[in-house]
N, C-alpha and C positions, 0 to 999 in steps of 0.2 A: 703318848703313843696312841696309835687307832688300830683297832683289830680289825682287819678286813679278810674275810672267809677264815683261813687258818694262819694268816700272816701278821706280823706285827709291822706297823708303818710309822716311822719317827714322823713327829709333828712337822719337822723341817721340809720333809718332802711335800706338805700341802700349804704349808706358810710362806716358805721363802721363793723367791722367784729366780727364774734362769732362761736364757736362751744362748746358745752357743755363738760366739761372736767370732769366727775364725779368722775374719779379715784383722781382728785385733790380737789374738793369741797364735795363729798360725798353726794351731792343732798341736800345741805344746804338750798335751796330755800323751800324746803317742811316743814322746822321746824323753820326757822327764820322769822322775821315778827311779826306784832301785830294782823292780821287778817287772816282769813283762804281764800283760793284760791276763787276769785270771781266767781261768778255763774250766768249764764243768767237764765231767768225766767223758759224756757223750762225745764233747767236741775235740778231744784229743784224736779218736779214731778218723773224725771228720777232717781234721787237719792234715791228718796222714793222707788220707784218699785223695785231696785235692790238690795235692803238690803240683802235679805236673801242668795243671790247667791256671794255676795261681802264678806260676813262675813267670811268665811272660810280664806280668803287672808288677814286679819287684825290682828293687835296685839291684845292682851287681853285688852291693855288700850285703844286703838283706839275704840274696840267694847264697852266698859263700858263708853267712852265719848260720843258715839252716841245713846246708851240707855238712857243716863242722858238728853243729851241737843238735840237729834235728829239728822237726816243725814246733817243738814244745820242748820245755823242760821244768824240773822240780826246782822249785826255790824254797831253801829252808827258812829263811825269813818270813816267808809269806805261808808257808807250811801249806803249798798248794800248786799245782801247775800253773804254769803262764806261757805266753808266747815267748819265742826265743828272742834274745836282744843282740844287737851289733855291738861288740866289744863292751857289754855291761850298760849301753846307752840307749838308742832308738830301738823301736820294736822292728824286729827283722822284716815284719809286713808293710812297713811305713814307706812310702814314696812321696815325691812332691809334685805339685802341678806346676803350671808355667810361672804362678803368682807366689811360688814358695811355700804354698800352703800344704800341711801334711795330708797325704790320702791315705787310704786303707787299701793295700793291694788286693786283699780277700774281698773287700766291697767292690772294688774297681772290676775284678773278674764277675762279680753277682750281677752287677748292672750290665756288663757286655754280654749276660746270658751264658757265661762259661759254667758256671756252678749255681748250684741251688741255695747255697749257705750264704747269708748275707755278710756276718761277721761275728765274732765271739759276742755272746750277750752281754758280757760285762762291758765291753766297749759301748754296745748299743745303749744300755742302760746309764750309762755314767752322765751325771755325777750321782746317780743312785748306787749304791753297793748292797749286795744281798749277802747275808752271811746267816749262819746257822745259830737258833738260839736252843740250845742242848737241853735247858730244864723242861722245855715244852715241846720238845722234836718240832720246831716250827722254824720258819724264815723271817729274817728282820731286814725291813728296807730302810737302810740311812742314807741321809744327804751327806756326801762327801765333799768337804768344804777344802778347798785349795786356792792358794794365792794365785796361781796361774789363770784361775777361772774368774778374777775380779771383773774384766770387761763383760763376762757372761752375766755375771750377776747384775751389773749395772744396767745392761741391755734388757734382762727380764724384769727389772723394778721399772724400768721405763714403760716397757708394753704392758707390765703387770699380768705377766704370765708366771704361774707357779711351776715349780719343777715338774712335778707329775702330770702336768698337761704338754710341757715342752716334750715329754718323753713317752706321750701316749702310745705311739707305734711300737716303742720298745717293751714298753709294760704289756700290753697285748700280746705282743709277740710270746713273751715269757709266760704270762699268767692268764692270758685269756680276755676276751670281751667282758664278760660278766664280773672278772675282778676288777677291771678298770671302771666299769659303771659304778660297782659299789664303793669304790675309792673316790670317785668323782662325787658321789651323793654323800659320803661320809664327809669330805672336805666343803662342800657347799653347807651342809648342815653346821658344822664349826664356825664356818664363817659367819653364817646369819646369827649363831647363838653369841658370837663375839660383837655383834653389833655392826656387822659387814667389814669388820678389819681384815 
């Protein structure tokens, strides 16, 4: 573990390589799994407020799920709020491009300038998952390994891009520039200490 500011960062976040390879996985993380994308408390109100502007970017199935269950829901197994799912499968905010690759309807609305909210931070940070470490009233950043991301791991290894570097924009969005720079410095120090490995 690395301590950066008041956060604990798993060694895997700086040692493992990763670059999303959407042409290989087609964005499977948007439809695989048992729960919706985890949501922060502030994001619940944001999702409620942007529904009208996001709706044109969603699939009919996604719209129907949100109309039935709401823009988010509580998941007992996750013990947290997450995005609504379509029939317990794909995220309700999921849509597809012409190549059949999953796209986030929220992010599409953001790219179109319709909203200021890019997408849930848990999606932006993936495969980093942030959890609370109650013993020290702190947060922990862990690398979430998932077999559907095998192609991303292979591409990251080929290009030699660590997880945290691939997710620089998301990390800065969540924790700030200073945090990222300290994390980068710690990662480079560890690499040099380990003989450049």
